[in-house]
LUMDOTOR-329558 format. One record per residue: x, y, z of N, C-alpha, C in turn. Coordinates in pm, whole numbers, plus 50000, padded with zeros to 5 digits. Layout:
N
XYZXYZXYZ
...
This chain:
94
417039879620681417999886920774418819876420858
419879878720844420819869720924421189876321060
420819868221172421279873121279422819875921313
423159885321381424479890221384425219879621456
426429877421406427279868221494428479874421539
428929871421658430259876921698431329872821608
432529880121575433579875021506434209863421596
434879854921500435669845121576436789850421653
437079844721765438289851621841439629848721779
440519858021816441859853421750442589843921834
442889830221774443519819721827444809818321786
445889819021877447219821521835447929808921852
447499798721924448159783321943447219774421901
447889763121892447299749221842446219748021957
446899749722089446169745222209444829754622211
445069767022207443749776822206442789773722099
443169766921975442309763621871441669749321923
442449741921960441829727422015440879730722109
441119738822212440109741122310438839749322269
439049758022177437929765622113437089754822043
437739744721966436969735221874436229725421974
436699723822088436389714322185435039719322247
435149732422285434149739022330432779740222248
433149743522138432009747822024431479734021989
432349724521992431499710021969430769702822079
430539709722184429759706722300430559693722344
431919692522362432519682022404432829680622543
431999687422615432099687322767431279675122813
431859666622916431349655422949430889657523101
429819651023119429359650523262430199644323372
430549649923488431379643723568430299636823688
429019635523657428239628223749427509637723861
427409631323966426769640324091427559649424139
427579661924122428509673024161428379673224334
427219671824371426929672524527427699663024606
427759649824542428519637824607430089640924611
430599646524483431839648524476432229660524582
431379669424586431699683224662431779676124808
430649669124860430929662924998432169654525033
432619643924914433769638524941435089646524965
435129658724861436149667824878436259675324997
435069679425051434969686625196435579676525313
434999666125296435729655825402437169654125392
437599653825283438949651825254439829664525308
439279676725266439929688325323439819689925461
438649685525542438599686625684439749675925745
439749663225691441039654625739442319661725721
442569667525616443779673425609443939685925712
443019694725726442999704725830443279700825972
442509688126001442639682426134444069677226167
444799673226055446219666926063447219676826069
446629691126044447799703026046447579711526181
447079704826299447059713826398448559716226434
448859728726459450269731126486450419736326633
451739733526691451999738826815453569746026795
453569758226825454769764026834455689760226929
457059759626887458149754326981459439763126953
460379762627048461639769827027462569761327065
463579762626966464759753926969466039761626964
467129755926997468469762226975469249753526875
469829759526787470479752826677471799762326651
472829755426605474049761626592473959771126478
474549781326477474639792226364475009785926249
475879775926231476449771126114475269762426043
474599752426139473629745426085472609756326030
472049764726109470989773226064471349779425918
472469784225902472879791425778473099780825673
473239768625697473139758625589471779752925551
470899753325658469539752525627468779762525550
469259775725580468729786525507469199786525374
470439783325335471089780825210470169771425124
469969759625197469419749125127467719751725103
467189759425196465909762925174465829773425065
466929784525044466719793124935467049784624798
467799774824790467839767824673466719759924638
465719758624713464299750624683463449762224681
463669776824700462579785524708461619784924797
461969781724921461099782325035461759787125153
460659791825253461319795425373461939785925443
463069788825502463809779325601462929772025715
462029780425776460919772325861460329762025801
459829764025688459259752025622460129740025588
461399742825538462399732025522462449723925654
462649732125760462769725425898461659716325934
460319723225902459209716925932459139702725848
459459705325720459289692925640460339680325678
461609686025716462639675425767462109668525897
461519676425989461029669826113459859659326096
459039665125989457729657925950458169643225917
459269642325801459759631625741460219623525843
461029628525937461749620226038460939613726138
459869621626161458759615826262457929606126188
457659607126059456929597725979457669582225975
458889586325984459699573525985460419570825836
């Protein structure tokens, strides 16, 4: 008596077939000590969070300049405040 096997999944693309074959062939490779990597990534995240302490400020800017900044931000698909923050950050960084 043969054990019941689930039917093969429908694989529509070459990428799906390659991934399925990789998984079925036990192609996974150990990445080493996960606890050590997790600790390293946690420290990196904490450094990034430390560096992003924010202080809210208020500035006056001409309507014309603000309109141009809003347009440029929209072209990049981002809020204009983020664009201004990026510009100031790059300037302060040198």
